[in-house]
OpenMM code with the backbone's topology and positions (N, CA, C; nanometers):
from openmm import Vec3, app, unit

residues = "MET GLY ARG PRO LYS GLY GLU LEU VAL VAL ALA GLY VAL ARG LEU LEU ASP ARG ALA ALA GLU VAL LEU ARG ALA GLY GLY CYS ASP PRO VAL PHE VAL VAL VAL ARG PRO GLY VAL THR ALA ALA GLY ALA VAL VAL ASN PRO ASP PRO ALA SER GLY LEU ARG SER SER LEU GLN LEU GLY ILE ASP ALA ALA GLN GLN CYS GLU ALA VAL ALA VAL LEU LEU ALA ASP LEU PRO GLY VAL SER ALA ASP ALA VAL ALA GLY VAL LEU ASP GLY TRP ARG PRO GLY ARG ILE ALA VAL ALA THR TYR GLU GLY VAL ARG GLY HIS PRO ILE VAL MET SER PRO ASP LEU TRP ARG GLU ALA ILE ALA LEU ALA ALA PRO ASP GLU GLY ALA ARG ALA LEU GLN ARG ALA ARG PRO GLU LEU VAL ASP GLU VAL PRO LEU PRO GLY ASP PRO ALA ASP LEU ASP THR PRO ALA ASP LEU GLU ARG TRP LEU ALA ARG GLU ALA".split()
positions = [
    Vec3(17.2348, -4.7537, -2.9858),
    Vec3(17.2639, -4.8496, -3.0991),
    Vec3(17.3500, -4.7227, -3.1965),
    Vec3(17.3638, -4.6046, -3.1733),
    Vec3(17.4262, -4.5210, -3.2434),
    Vec3(17.3495, -4.4428, -3.3835),
    Vec3(17.1798, -4.5094, -3.3841),
    Vec3(17.1278, -4.4417, -3.4753),
    Vec3(16.9285, -4.4961, -3.4008),
    Vec3(16.8626, -4.4042, -3.4419),
    Vec3(16.7162, -4.4286, -3.4369),
    Vec3(16.7013, -4.5914, -3.4826),
    Vec3(16.6414, -4.6322, -3.3135),
    Vec3(16.6179, -4.8058, -3.3862),
    Vec3(16.5071, -4.8729, -3.4349),
    Vec3(16.4173, -4.7638, -3.4221),
    Vec3(16.2907, -4.8053, -3.5140),
    Vec3(16.3039, -4.8003, -3.6549),
    Vec3(16.3803, -4.6979, -3.6779),
    Vec3(16.4568, -4.6962, -3.8158),
    Vec3(16.4927, -4.7799, -3.8822),
    Vec3(16.5221, -4.8954, -3.8010),
    Vec3(16.5598, -4.9769, -3.8468),
    Vec3(16.4967, -5.0838, -3.9379),
    Vec3(16.5849, -5.0857, -4.0593),
    Vec3(16.5116, -5.2550, -4.1497),
    Vec3(16.5301, -5.3583, -4.0783),
    Vec3(16.4555, -5.4820, -4.1161),
    Vec3(16.4597, -5.6277, -4.0843),
    Vec3(16.3812, -5.6797, -4.1092),
    Vec3(16.3995, -5.7683, -4.2393),
    Vec3(16.3308, -5.8782, -4.2817),
    Vec3(16.2872, -5.7616, -4.3800),
    Vec3(16.3074, -5.6456, -4.4446),
    Vec3(16.2881, -5.5782, -4.5280),
    Vec3(16.1600, -5.5033, -4.4186),
    Vec3(16.2007, -5.4158, -4.3312),
    Vec3(16.0783, -5.3453, -4.2956),
    Vec3(16.1229, -5.3099, -4.1233),
    Vec3(16.1054, -5.1622, -4.1336),
    Vec3(16.1249, -5.0727, -4.0121),
    Vec3(16.0807, -5.1331, -3.8958),
    Vec3(16.1804, -5.1646, -3.7897),
    Vec3(16.1041, -5.2139, -3.6946),
    Vec3(15.9920, -5.1158, -3.5891),
    Vec3(16.0076, -5.0531, -3.6817),
    Vec3(15.8766, -4.9108, -3.5914),
    Vec3(15.7356, -4.9571, -3.6390),
    Vec3(15.7351, -4.9900, -3.7965),
    Vec3(15.6446, -5.0654, -3.8253),
    Vec3(15.6068, -5.2128, -3.8495),
    Vec3(15.6706, -5.2469, -3.8340),
    Vec3(15.6555, -5.4157, -3.7513),
    Vec3(15.6266, -5.4645, -3.6241),
    Vec3(15.6187, -5.3450, -3.4612),
    Vec3(15.5818, -5.3442, -3.3871),
    Vec3(15.4371, -5.2668, -3.3892),
    Vec3(15.4400, -5.2015, -3.4515),
    Vec3(15.2726, -5.1607, -3.4998),
    Vec3(15.1890, -5.2300, -3.5737),
    Vec3(15.2099, -5.2989, -3.6614),
    Vec3(15.1821, -5.4171, -3.7340),
    Vec3(15.1636, -5.5347, -3.5562),
    Vec3(15.2534, -5.5874, -3.5268),
    Vec3(15.2209, -5.6990, -3.4229),
    Vec3(15.1416, -5.6673, -3.3358),
    Vec3(15.0886, -5.5157, -3.2573),
    Vec3(15.0054, -5.4862, -3.1995),
    Vec3(14.8841, -5.4599, -3.2752),
    Vec3(14.8921, -5.4241, -3.3733),
    Vec3(14.7330, -5.4157, -3.4543),
    Vec3(14.7198, -5.6159, -3.4756),
    Vec3(14.7717, -5.6581, -3.5104),
    Vec3(14.7375, -5.8542, -3.5291),
    Vec3(14.7404, -5.9088, -3.4209),
    Vec3(14.8228, -5.8964, -3.3402),
    Vec3(14.7859, -5.9120, -3.1355),
    Vec3(14.6170, -5.8475, -3.1078),
    Vec3(14.5730, -5.7577, -3.1876),
    Vec3(14.4520, -5.7216, -3.1283),
    Vec3(14.4099, -5.6012, -3.0606),
    Vec3(14.5036, -5.4973, -3.0795),
    Vec3(14.5316, -5.3502, -3.0407),
    Vec3(14.4775, -5.2950, -3.1478),
    Vec3(14.4252, -5.2088, -3.1093),
    Vec3(14.2815, -5.0609, -3.2296),
    Vec3(14.2412, -5.0073, -3.0785),
    Vec3(14.2868, -4.8143, -3.0939),
    Vec3(14.3725, -4.8380, -3.2101),
    Vec3(14.5311, -4.8809, -3.1642),
    Vec3(14.6231, -4.8458, -3.2447),
    Vec3(14.7563, -4.8349, -3.1728),
    Vec3(14.8489, -4.6859, -3.2923),
    Vec3(14.9245, -4.6824, -3.1659),
    Vec3(15.0066, -4.5585, -3.1662),
    Vec3(15.1676, -4.5727, -3.1383),
    Vec3(15.2221, -4.5129, -3.1937),
    Vec3(15.3271, -4.5660, -3.2563),
    Vec3(15.3901, -4.3224, -3.2262),
    Vec3(15.4589, -4.4108, -3.1481),
    Vec3(15.5185, -4.3051, -3.1037),
    Vec3(15.7225, -4.2820, -3.1335),
    Vec3(15.7092, -4.1658, -3.2720),
    Vec3(15.8486, -4.1677, -3.3345),
    Vec3(15.8603, -4.0055, -3.2555),
    Vec3(16.0323, -4.0056, -3.2679),
    Vec3(16.0541, -3.8955, -3.3458),
    Vec3(16.0978, -3.7760, -3.4217),
    Vec3(16.0963, -3.6928, -3.4468),
    Vec3(16.0100, -3.5536, -3.4888),
    Vec3(16.0846, -3.5851, -3.6750),
    Vec3(16.0040, -3.5910, -3.7791),
    Vec3(16.0494, -3.6065, -3.8463),
    Vec3(16.0367, -3.7358, -3.9399),
    Vec3(16.0784, -3.8468, -3.8274),
    Vec3(15.9676, -4.0077, -3.8780),
    Vec3(15.8236, -3.9654, -3.8721),
    Vec3(15.8013, -4.1070, -3.9951),
    Vec3(15.6380, -4.0532, -4.0548),
    Vec3(15.6064, -4.2171, -4.0079),
    Vec3(15.4779, -4.2280, -3.9922),
    Vec3(15.4430, -4.3489, -3.9279),
    Vec3(15.3116, -4.3874, -3.9314),
    Vec3(15.2115, -4.4145, -3.9276),
    Vec3(15.0759, -4.5000, -3.9287),
    Vec3(15.0445, -4.5414, -3.7455),
    Vec3(14.9303, -4.3597, -3.7134),
    Vec3(14.8884, -4.3339, -3.6052),
    Vec3(15.0099, -4.2602, -3.5145),
    Vec3(15.0929, -4.2186, -3.5824),
    Vec3(15.2350, -4.1453, -3.5313),
    Vec3(15.1662, -4.0187, -3.3971),
    Vec3(15.2768, -4.0393, -3.3095),
    Vec3(15.2236, -3.9183, -3.1982),
    Vec3(15.4504, -3.8700, -3.1819),
    Vec3(15.4246, -3.7508, -3.2386),
    Vec3(15.5404, -3.7185, -3.2335),
    Vec3(15.6673, -3.6645, -3.1158),
    Vec3(15.7179, -3.7294, -3.0245),
    Vec3(15.8026, -3.6663, -2.9085),
    Vec3(15.8462, -3.5830, -2.9686),
    Vec3(15.9171, -3.4302, -2.9354),
    Vec3(15.9976, -3.3472, -2.9590),
    Vec3(16.1005, -3.3434, -2.8597),
    Vec3(16.1020, -3.4042, -2.8033),
    Vec3(16.2229, -3.3965, -2.7352),
    Vec3(16.2362, -3.6003, -2.7107),
    Vec3(16.3180, -3.6538, -2.8341),
    Vec3(16.2967, -3.8125, -2.7849),
    Vec3(16.5034, -3.8002, -2.6974),
    Vec3(16.4872, -3.7178, -2.6926),
    Vec3(16.6948, -3.7367, -2.6069),
    Vec3(16.6153, -3.7561, -2.4352),
    Vec3(16.5045, -3.7256, -2.4515),
    Vec3(16.4898, -3.6759, -2.2899),
    Vec3(16.4391, -3.8466, -2.2147),
    Vec3(16.5196, -3.9043, -2.3042),
    Vec3(16.4330, -4.0730, -2.2872),
    Vec3(16.3040, -4.1566, -2.2451),
    Vec3(16.3371, -4.2686, -2.3032),
    Vec3(16.1949, -4.3785, -2.2960),
    Vec3(16.0749, -4.3058, -2.2033),
    Vec3(16.0998, -4.2582, -2.0974),
    Vec3(15.9848, -4.2082, -2.0386),
    Vec3(15.8462, -4.1354, -2.0723),
    Vec3(15.9885, -3.9895, -2.1843),
    Vec3(15.8627, -3.8666, -2.2160),
    Vec3(15.7968, -3.9732, -2.3666),
    Vec3(15.8403, -4.0565, -2.4372),
    Vec3(15.7769, -4.0862, -2.4654),
    Vec3(15.6575, -4.1742, -2.4810),
    Vec3(15.7408, -4.2096, -2.3437),
    Vec3(15.6018, -4.3532, -2.2990),
    Vec3(15.4439, -4.2518, -2.2017),
    Vec3(15.5213, -4.1738, -2.1703),
    Vec3(15.3882, -4.0517, -2.1833),
    Vec3(15.3150, -4.0043, -2.2787),
    Vec3(15.3832, -3.9685, -2.3205),
    Vec3(15.3268, -3.9059, -2.5242),
    Vec3(15.2049, -3.9938, -2.5445),
    Vec3(15.2534, -4.1235, -2.5398),
    Vec3(15.1528, -4.2812, -2.5817),
    Vec3(15.0942, -4.2659, -2.5273),
    Vec3(15.0448, -4.2549, -2.3494),
    Vec3(14.9948, -4.3102, -2.2814),
    Vec3(14.9103, -4.1596, -2.3156),
    Vec3(14.9204, -4.0878, -2.3225),
    Vec3(14.7879, -3.9460, -2.3461),
    Vec3(14.7605, -3.9633, -2.4212),
    Vec3(14.8352, -3.9883, -2.5662),
    Vec3(14.7065, -4.0949, -2.6798),
    Vec3(14.5939, -4.1346, -2.6530),
    Vec3(14.6558, -4.2648, -2.6033),
    Vec3(14.5279, -4.3665, -2.5741),
    Vec3(14.4324, -4.3191, -2.4547),
    Vec3(14.4659, -4.2077, -2.3490),
    Vec3(14.3867, -4.1823, -2.2882),
    Vec3(14.2547, -4.2843, -2.2593),
    Vec3(14.1894, -4.2500, -2.3583),
    Vec3(14.0249, -4.2853, -2.3782),
    Vec3(14.0288, -4.4456, -2.3543),
    Vec3(14.0826, -4.5360, -2.3704),
    Vec3(14.0902, -4.6673, -2.4031),
    Vec3(14.1352, -4.6851, -2.2520),
    Vec3(14.0523, -4.8446, -2.2183),
    Vec3(14.0624, -4.9066, -2.0902),
    Vec3(14.1844, -5.0013, -2.0839),
    Vec3(14.2625, -5.0480, -2.1599),
    Vec3(14.3712, -5.1038, -2.1357),
    Vec3(14.5097, -5.0207, -2.2840),
    Vec3(14.6233, -4.9929, -2.2238),
    Vec3(14.6972, -4.9937, -2.3079),
    Vec3(14.8084, -5.1134, -2.3292),
    Vec3(14.8710, -5.1706, -2.3908),
    Vec3(14.9619, -5.2389, -2.4544),
    Vec3(15.0658, -5.1984, -2.4809),
    Vec3(15.2282, -5.2054, -2.4138),
    Vec3(15.3167, -5.1424, -2.4802),
    Vec3(15.4440, -5.2411, -2.5567),
    Vec3(15.4360, -5.1739, -2.6341),
    Vec3(15.5559, -5.2970, -2.6844),
    Vec3(15.6608, -5.1677, -2.7796),
    Vec3(15.7849, -5.2355, -2.7224),
    Vec3(15.8974, -5.1620, -2.7458),
    Vec3(15.9034, -5.1685, -2.9236),
    Vec3(15.9811, -5.1262, -3.0040),
    Vec3(16.0321, -5.1273, -3.0961),
    Vec3(16.0960, -5.2357, -3.1459),
    Vec3(16.2011, -5.2115, -3.0304),
    Vec3(16.3662, -5.2741, -3.0472),
    Vec3(16.3513, -5.4386, -3.0461),
    Vec3(16.2061, -5.4824, -3.0375),
    Vec3(16.2472, -5.6308, -2.9847),
    Vec3(16.1422, -5.6607, -3.1321),
    Vec3(16.2029, -5.7743, -3.2649),
    Vec3(16.1526, -5.7975, -3.3853),
    Vec3(16.0497, -5.9420, -3.3449),
    Vec3(16.1026, -5.9895, -3.2634),
    Vec3(16.0752, -6.1553, -3.1590),
    Vec3(15.9503, -6.2071, -3.1141),
    Vec3(15.8968, -6.0653, -3.0778),
    Vec3(15.7599, -6.0393, -3.0274),
    Vec3(15.6527, -6.0102, -3.1270),
    Vec3(15.5858, -6.1765, -3.1211),
    Vec3(15.4837, -6.2319, -3.2737),
    Vec3(15.3524, -6.1674, -3.1266),
    Vec3(15.2372, -6.1056, -3.2589),
    Vec3(15.1035, -6.1010, -3.2605),
    Vec3(15.0210, -6.1965, -3.1543),
    Vec3(15.1188, -6.2837, -3.1415),
    Vec3(15.0333, -6.4275, -3.0499),
    Vec3(15.0727, -6.3759, -2.9028),
    Vec3(15.1482, -6.3132, -2.9355),
    Vec3(15.2264, -6.2841, -2.7105),
    Vec3(15.1486, -6.1775, -2.7463),
    Vec3(15.0898, -6.0751, -2.8406),
    Vec3(15.0156, -5.9744, -2.7433),
    Vec3(14.9427, -6.0275, -2.7537),
    Vec3(14.8167, -6.1338, -2.8278),
    Vec3(14.7165, -6.1527, -2.8136),
    Vec3(14.7369, -6.1783, -2.6105),
    Vec3(14.7465, -6.2484, -2.6058),
    Vec3(14.7830, -6.3437, -2.5004),
    Vec3(14.8329, -6.2746, -2.3738),
    Vec3(14.8940, -6.1427, -2.3709),
    Vec3(14.9033, -6.0891, -2.3117),
    Vec3(14.7543, -5.9881, -2.2576),
    Vec3(14.7173, -5.9642, -2.3576),
    Vec3(14.6050, -5.8909, -2.3357),
    Vec3(14.4360, -5.9963, -2.3358),
    Vec3(14.5027, -6.1432, -2.2833),
    Vec3(14.3824, -6.2318, -2.3025),
    Vec3(14.3960, -6.2204, -2.1546),
    Vec3(14.5307, -6.1868, -2.1063),
    Vec3(14.5887, -6.1983, -1.9109),
    Vec3(14.5450, -6.1396, -1.8870),
    Vec3(14.5531, -5.9762, -1.9492),
    Vec3(14.4581, -5.8295, -1.8276),
    Vec3(14.4039, -5.8209, -1.8214),
    Vec3(14.3937, -5.8378, -1.6227),
    Vec3(14.2498, -5.7360, -1.6425),
    Vec3(14.2557, -5.6617, -1.5804),
    Vec3(14.0860, -5.6283, -1.5434),
    Vec3(14.1326, -5.4299, -1.5093),
    Vec3(14.1356, -5.4110, -1.2902),
    Vec3(14.2750, -5.3251, -1.3667),
    Vec3(14.3175, -5.3049, -1.1809),
    Vec3(14.4416, -5.3911, -1.1640),
    Vec3(14.5324, -5.4093, -1.2766),
    Vec3(14.6062, -5.5102, -1.2987),
    Vec3(14.7194, -5.4792, -1.4113),
    Vec3(14.8473, -5.6033, -1.4290),
    Vec3(14.9542, -5.4844, -1.4559),
    Vec3(14.9965, -5.7043, -1.4897),
    Vec3(14.9827, -5.6680, -1.6444),
    Vec3(14.9584, -5.8474, -1.7164),
    Vec3(15.1472, -5.7814, -1.7825),
    Vec3(15.2025, -5.8924, -1.7819),
    Vec3(15.2854, -5.8351, -1.8204),
    Vec3(15.3687, -6.0128, -1.8794),
    Vec3(15.4406, -6.0005, -1.9994),
    Vec3(15.5019, -6.1426, -2.1017),
    Vec3(15.6308, -6.1872, -2.0220),
    Vec3(15.6495, -6.2996, -2.0317),
    Vec3(15.7364, -6.3487, -1.9444),
    Vec3(15.7782, -6.4873, -2.0841),
    Vec3(15.9235, -6.4777, -2.0748),
    Vec3(15.9922, -6.5522, -2.1817),
    Vec3(16.1014, -6.6331, -2.0864),
    Vec3(16.0464, -6.7625, -2.0714),
    Vec3(16.1368, -6.8625, -1.9823),
    Vec3(16.2000, -6.8501, -1.8289),
    Vec3(16.0209, -6.7872, -1.8221),
    Vec3(16.0278, -6.6578, -1.6533),
    Vec3(16.1127, -6.5346, -1.6585),
    Vec3(16.1469, -6.4883, -1.7644),
    Vec3(16.2389, -6.3519, -1.7293),
    Vec3(16.1534, -6.2560, -1.7898),
    Vec3(16.0564, -6.1257, -1.7515),
    Vec3(15.9915, -6.0425, -1.7910),
    Vec3(16.0415, -5.9875, -1.8880),
    Vec3(15.9328, -5.8915, -1.9699),
    Vec3(15.9749, -5.8908, -2.1068),
    Vec3(15.8469, -5.7983, -2.0977),
    Vec3(15.8368, -5.7536, -2.2464),
    Vec3(15.7227, -5.6971, -2.3271),
    Vec3(15.6306, -5.8203, -2.4439),
    Vec3(15.4742, -5.7615, -2.4623),
    Vec3(15.4487, -5.6606, -2.4390),
    Vec3(15.4079, -5.6321, -2.2516),
    Vec3(15.3390, -5.5084, -2.2150),
    Vec3(15.3049, -5.5411, -2.0698),
    Vec3(15.1522, -5.3807, -2.0619),
    Vec3(15.0550, -5.4917, -2.0275),
    Vec3(14.9722, -5.3824, -2.0242),
    Vec3(14.8952, -5.3754, -1.8888),
    Vec3(14.8413, -5.2428, -1.9047),
    Vec3(14.7663, -5.1903, -1.7531),
    Vec3(14.6968, -5.0950, -1.8607),
    Vec3(14.5887, -5.0663, -1.7251),
    Vec3(14.5373, -4.9603, -1.7914),
    Vec3(14.5665, -4.8154, -1.7833),
    Vec3(14.5292, -4.6932, -1.8427),
    Vec3(14.6172, -4.5442, -1.8611),
    Vec3(14.6546, -4.5270, -1.7121),
    Vec3(14.5479, -4.5318, -1.6378),
    Vec3(14.5972, -4.4820, -1.4732),
    Vec3(14.6951, -4.5268, -1.4286),
    Vec3(14.7060, -4.7107, -1.4281),
    Vec3(14.8363, -4.7653, -1.3594),
    Vec3(14.9331, -4.7246, -1.4794),
    Vec3(14.9502, -4.6635, -1.5972),
    Vec3(15.0635, -4.6346, -1.6793),
    Vec3(15.0980, -4.5204, -1.6606),
    Vec3(15.0070, -4.4181, -1.5635),
    Vec3(15.0145, -4.3017, -1.5441),
    Vec3(15.1071, -4.2762, -1.4240),
    Vec3(15.0701, -4.3926, -1.3273),
    Vec3(15.1442, -4.4022, -1.1925),
    Vec3(15.3129, -4.4261, -1.2178),
    Vec3(15.3535, -4.5863, -1.2935),
    Vec3(15.4864, -4.6152, -1.3397),
    Vec3(15.5621, -4.5001, -1.3705),
    Vec3(15.5120, -4.4020, -1.4970),
    Vec3(15.5281, -4.2917, -1.5092),
    Vec3(15.6173, -4.2119, -1.4561),
    Vec3(15.4988, -4.2241, -1.3511),
    Vec3(15.5675, -4.0972, -1.2214),
    Vec3(15.6874, -4.1712, -1.1046),
    Vec3(15.6701, -4.3124, -1.1462),
    Vec3(15.8208, -4.3189, -1.0429),
    Vec3(15.9243, -4.4153, -1.1746),
    Vec3(15.9044, -4.3751, -1.2895),
    Vec3(16.0233, -4.4136, -1.3442),
    Vec3(16.0972, -4.3039, -1.3725),
    Vec3(16.2387, -4.3662, -1.3984),
    Vec3(16.3123, -4.2655, -1.4142),
    Vec3(16.3246, -4.2153, -1.6045),
    Vec3(16.4564, -4.1692, -1.6378),
    Vec3(16.4225, -4.1494, -1.7818),
    Vec3(16.4175, -4.1712, -1.8563),
    Vec3(16.5032, -4.3119, -1.8454),
    Vec3(16.5132, -4.4002, -1.9453),
    Vec3(16.4457, -4.5494, -1.8993),
    Vec3(16.3116, -4.5761, -1.8165),
    Vec3(16.2644, -4.6696, -1.7725),
    Vec3(16.1096, -4.6131, -1.7893),
    Vec3(16.0293, -4.7334, -1.8387),
    Vec3(15.9038, -4.7596, -1.8736),
    Vec3(15.8229, -4.7943, -1.6977),
    Vec3(15.7620, -4.9681, -1.6710),
    Vec3(15.7076, -5.0314, -1.5425),
    Vec3(15.7701, -5.0428, -1.4908),
    Vec3(15.8847, -5.1091, -1.4894),
    Vec3(16.0252, -5.1761, -1.4161),
    Vec3(15.9922, -5.1419, -1.2545),
    Vec3(15.9885, -4.9951, -1.2310),
    Vec3(16.0007, -4.9468, -1.1245),
    Vec3(15.8156, -4.9591, -1.0563),
    Vec3(15.7502, -4.9236, -1.1219),
    Vec3(15.6337, -4.9544, -1.0534),
    Vec3(15.5703, -5.1284, -1.0585),
    Vec3(15.5908, -5.1976, -1.1482),
    Vec3(15.6659, -5.3493, -1.0994),
    Vec3(15.7144, -5.3590, -0.9313),
    Vec3(15.8147, -5.2600, -0.9034),
    Vec3(15.8552, -5.3425, -0.7897),
    Vec3(15.8413, -5.2980, -0.7167),
    Vec3(15.7325, -5.1437, -0.7117),
    Vec3(15.6646, -5.1092, -0.6374),
    Vec3(15.4993, -5.1476, -0.6181),
    Vec3(15.4296, -5.1775, -0.6461),
    Vec3(15.2937, -5.2896, -0.6454),
    Vec3(15.3532, -5.4078, -0.7323),
    Vec3(15.4147, -5.5141, -0.7008),
    Vec3(15.4218, -5.6643, -0.7255),
    Vec3(15.3020, -5.7659, -0.6927),
    Vec3(15.2098, -5.7094, -0.5973),
    Vec3(15.0767, -5.7933, -0.5938),
    Vec3(15.0412, -5.7472, -0.6976),
    Vec3(15.0410, -5.6200, -0.7960),
    Vec3(14.9345, -5.5966, -0.9373),
    Vec3(15.0129, -5.6759, -1.0196),
    Vec3(15.1379, -5.8055, -1.0450),
    Vec3(15.1256, -5.8222, -1.1896),
    Vec3(15.0746, -5.9976, -1.1538),
    Vec3(15.0475, -5.9376, -1.3105),
    Vec3(14.9789, -6.0944, -1.3390),
    Vec3(15.1259, -6.1167, -1.4542),
    Vec3(15.1590, -6.2361, -1.4696),
    Vec3(15.2874, -6.2770, -1.5463),
    Vec3(15.2400, -6.3894, -1.6488),
    Vec3(15.2357, -6.3265, -1.7706),
    Vec3(15.1830, -6.4143, -1.8805),
    Vec3(15.2612, -6.5321, -1.9648),
    Vec3(15.3137, -6.6300, -1.9160),
    Vec3(15.4177, -6.7360, -1.9718),
    Vec3(15.4098, -6.7411, -2.1598),
    Vec3(15.4919, -6.7111, -2.2582),
    Vec3(15.4695, -6.7476, -2.3636),
    Vec3(15.5247, -6.7644, -2.4183),
    Vec3(15.5557, -6.8297, -2.4909),
    Vec3(15.7084, -6.8546, -2.6370),
    Vec3(15.7311, -6.7357, -2.7350),
    Vec3(15.8603, -6.8053, -2.7602),
    Vec3(15.8654, -6.6792, -2.8371),
    Vec3(16.0279, -6.6218, -2.7651),
    Vec3(16.1136, -6.5131, -2.8941),
    Vec3(16.1988, -6.4250, -2.8942),
    Vec3(16.2223, -6.2784, -2.8085),
    Vec3(16.2196, -6.2715, -2.6628),
    Vec3(16.2258, -6.1508, -2.6005),
    Vec3(16.3880, -6.0683, -2.7022),
    Vec3(16.4780, -6.1104, -2.7728),
    Vec3(16.5764, -6.0295, -2.7645),
    Vec3(16.6225, -5.8617, -2.8151),
    Vec3(16.6196, -5.8004, -2.7504),
    Vec3(16.6158, -5.6563, -2.7198),
    Vec3(16.7539, -5.6229, -2.8215),
    Vec3(16.7580, -5.5316, -2.9387),
    Vec3(16.8657, -5.5180, -3.0313),
    Vec3(16.8835, -5.3973, -2.9845),
    Vec3(17.0125, -5.3756, -2.8546),
    Vec3(17.0290, -5.2464, -2.8057),
    Vec3(17.1679, -5.2092, -2.9053),
    Vec3(17.2562, -5.3005, -2.9298),
    Vec3(17.3627, -5.2255, -3.0306),
    Vec3(17.4336, -5.2964, -3.1029),
    Vec3(17.4991, -5.2625, -3.2377),
    Vec3(17.5424, -5.2840, -3.3467),
    Vec3(17.5002, -5.5037, -3.3836),
    Vec3(17.6024, -5.4946, -3.2386),
    Vec3(17.6441, -5.6416, -3.2086),
    Vec3(17.5277, -5.7060, -3.2422),
    Vec3(17.4139, -5.6666, -3.1261),
    Vec3(17.2750, -5.7346, -3.1206),
    Vec3(17.2174, -5.7489, -3.2132),
    Vec3(17.1857, -5.6532, -3.3436),
    Vec3(17.1577, -5.6100, -3.4640),
    Vec3(17.2205, -5.6897, -3.5456),
    Vec3(17.3474, -5.7577, -3.6112),
    Vec3(17.4520, -5.7931, -3.6280),
    Vec3(17.3800, -5.9882, -3.6091),
    Vec3(17.3694, -5.9998, -3.4540),
    Vec3(17.3737, -6.1195, -3.4137),
    Vec3(17.1861, -6.1673, -3.4935),
    Vec3(17.1169, -6.0656, -3.4833),
    Vec3(16.9771, -6.1286, -3.4954),
    Vec3(16.9863, -6.1148, -3.7105),
    Vec3(17.0314, -6.0398, -3.7481),
    Vec3(17.0122, -6.0052, -3.8855),
    Vec3(17.1090, -6.1902, -3.9203),
    Vec3(17.1751, -6.2277, -3.8673),
    Vec3(17.2596, -6.3472, -3.8973),
    Vec3(17.1828, -6.4703, -3.8510),
    Vec3(17.1043, -6.4550, -3.7668),
    Vec3(17.0034, -6.5181, -3.7434),
    Vec3(16.8907, -6.5738, -3.9008),
    Vec3(16.8343, -6.4407, -3.9014),
    Vec3(16.7817, -6.4558, -4.0030),
    Vec3(16.8403, -6.4820, -4.1360),
    Vec3(16.9275, -6.4952, -4.1718),
    Vec3(17.0546, -6.5239, -4.3271),
    Vec3(17.0151, -6.6640, -4.3179),
] * unit.nanometer
topology = app.Topology()
chain = topology.addChain("A")
for resn in residues:
    res = topology.addResidue(resn, chain)
    for name in ("N", "CA", "C"):
        topology.addAtom(name, app.Element.getBySymbol(name[0]), res)
């Protein structure tokens, strides 16, 4: 993207604030927001080295949520994921399992699992991965939760422009 995606403003709201509010409205409490140094947000956990990849941010978030029974992860650059999607995946989660949102048969976010399973995912993940490797390694644990919504990922300036054009 050329700049931190969480700082992008869509519909008048920073993407990281929007993601945190979607998690809260979907039933998550507490909500931790992993940010780069100098960024402020409610529930902020600072990643001192965000360039080391998604896995490092995930590790910090899971460490912050270690006392939680289950942890829902939602990336900030998914503005089409709703609070209803979060609530649906939370409702679909069972202890010892991985609940993952699907949109028209394609896996996406949010993903809900116990902190122990998240730590297993982190151990298997490449620097810019989250739970994919664990889902491949342990498919018998994955419960797909079909949801309506738009899982479009804003990874490039063109993605952002397409999203903003839809809102206009």
